[in-house]
C-alpha positions as CSV (number, residue, x, y, z in Angstrom):
1,X,0.0,0.0,0.0
2,X,2.9,2.4,0.8
3,X,4.1,1.8,-2.8
4,X,0.9,3.1,-4.3
5,X,0.7,6.0,-1.8
6,X,4.2,7.3,-2.1
7,X,5.4,6.2,-5.5
8,X,2.3,6.4,-7.7
9,X,0.4,9.0,-5.6
10,X,3.5,11.2,-5.6
11,X,4.2,10.8,-9.3
12,X,4.0,14.5,-9.8
13,X,6.7,15.0,-7.3
14,X,9.0,12.5,-8.9
15,X,8.4,14.0,-12.4
16,X,9.2,17.5,-11.1
17,X,12.4,16.4,-9.4
18,X,13.5,14.8,-12.7
19,X,12.6,17.9,-14.7
20,X,14.5,20.2,-12.2
21,X,17.6,18.0,-12.3
22,X,17.7,18.3,-16.1
23,X,17.3,22.0,-16.1
24,X,20.1,24.5,-16.2
25,X,18.5,26.6,-13.4
26,X,17.4,24.4,-10.5
27,X,14.3,25.6,-8.7
28,X,13.3,24.3,-5.3
29,X,10.0,26.1,-5.6
30,X,8.6,23.8,-8.3
31,X,9.4,20.7,-6.3
32,X,7.9,22.3,-3.2
33,X,4.8,23.2,-5.1
34,X,4.2,19.6,-6.1
35,X,4.9,18.3,-2.6
36,X,2.4,20.8,-1.2
37,X,-0.4,19.9,-3.6
38,X,0.3,16.2,-2.8
39,X,0.1,16.7,1.0
40,X,-3.0,18.9,0.8
41,X,-4.8,16.3,-1.3
42,X,-3.7,13.5,1.0
43,X,-4.7,15.6,4.1
44,X,-8.1,16.5,2.7
45,X,-9.0,12.8,2.1
46,X,-7.6,11.8,5.5
47,X,-9.5,14.7,7.2
48,X,-12.8,13.4,5.7
49,X,-12.0,9.8,6.7
50,X,-11.2,10.8,10.3
51,X,-14.2,13.1,10.7
52,X,-16.7,10.7,9.2
53,X,-15.5,7.7,11.2
54,X,-18.3,6.9,13.7
55,X,-16.3,4.2,15.6
56,X,-13.9,6.8,17.2
57,X,-14.7,7.4,20.9
58,X,-13.2,10.9,21.4
59,X,-14.6,12.5,18.3
60,X,-14.7,16.0,19.7
61,X,-11.0,16.1,20.7
62,X,-10.1,14.4,17.4
63,X,-11.9,17.1,15.5
64,X,-10.1,19.8,17.5
65,X,-6.7,18.3,16.9
66,X,-7.4,17.7,13.2
67,X,-8.5,21.3,12.8
68,X,-5.3,22.5,14.5
69,X,-3.2,20.2,12.3
70,X,-5.1,21.5,9.2
71,X,-4.2,25.1,10.3
72,X,-0.5,24.1,10.8
73,X,-0.3,22.5,7.4
74,X,-1.9,25.5,5.7
75,X,0.7,27.6,7.5
76,X,3.5,25.3,6.2
77,X,2.0,25.6,2.7
78,X,2.2,29.4,3.0
79,X,5.8,29.2,4.3
80,X,6.8,26.9,1.4
81,X,6.1,29.7,-1.1
82,X,7.8,32.4,0.9
83,X,11.2,31.1,0.0
84,X,12.9,29.9,-3.1
85,X,15.6,27.8,-1.6
86,X,16.0,24.5,0.2
87,X,14.0,26.0,3.1
88,X,10.8,25.8,1.0
89,X,11.6,22.2,0.4
90,X,12.1,21.7,4.1
91,X,8.7,23.2,5.0
92,X,6.8,21.2,2.3
93,X,8.6,18.0,3.3
94,X,7.5,18.5,6.9
95,X,4.0,19.0,5.7
96,X,4.2,15.8,3.7
97,X,5.4,13.8,6.6
98,X,2.7,15.1,8.9
99,X,0.0,14.4,6.2
100,X,1.3,10.8,5.7
101,X,1.1,10.3,9.5
102,X,-2.5,11.6,9.5
103,X,-3.3,9.4,6.6
104,X,-2.0,6.4,8.5
105,X,-4.1,7.3,11.5
106,X,-7.2,7.8,9.4
107,X,-6.8,4.4,7.7
108,X,-5.5,2.3,10.6
109,X,-8.9,0.7,11.1
110,X,-9.7,0.4,7.4
111,X,-10.3,-3.2,6.6
112,X,-9.5,-2.6,2.9
113,X,-5.8,-2.1,3.9
114,X,-5.6,-5.1,6.2
115,X,-4.4,-8.2,4.3
116,X,-5.6,-10.6,6.9
117,X,-9.2,-9.2,7.1
118,X,-9.5,-8.9,3.3
119,X,-8.1,-12.4,2.6
120,X,-10.5,-13.9,5.3
121,X,-13.4,-12.1,3.7
122,X,-12.5,-13.5,0.3
123,X,-12.1,-17.0,1.6
124,X,-15.4,-16.9,3.5
125,X,-17.2,-15.5,0.5
126,X,-15.8,-18.1,-1.8
127,X,-16.6,-20.9,0.7
128,X,-20.2,-19.7,1.3
129,X,-21.1,-18.7,-2.3
130,X,-19.1,-20.9,-4.6
131,X,-18.4,-23.9,-2.4
132,X,-22.1,-24.7,-1.7
133,X,-22.8,-25.2,-5.4
134,X,-20.4,-28.0,-5.9
């Protein structure tokens, strides 16, 4: 799952790194822009998953913390565009790490990402539906 999330999901980041390496004038800002759009997209889906999950016990505190983290990441997004040096890359990388952490928390109980649960569900379904007709 991490392969799809980081390699394929962040394909725009990898392409911009490749383009900037092959340019005469290297720009940290272009890479930072792609990292920022990646982590904002990742955070927005995670934010929806966390706030619509009804199995969480302390929902109010989680909403408060997620709102604070959202504000922090928007601030990091703003800081990333204030500089055109490795500092912009640093701020956007911090935002990406935080959003990957939030994504992991948001999907920790998701049975789609649990191999054991998914395989058991497939085996039970095959046994109950297909095995009875033999």
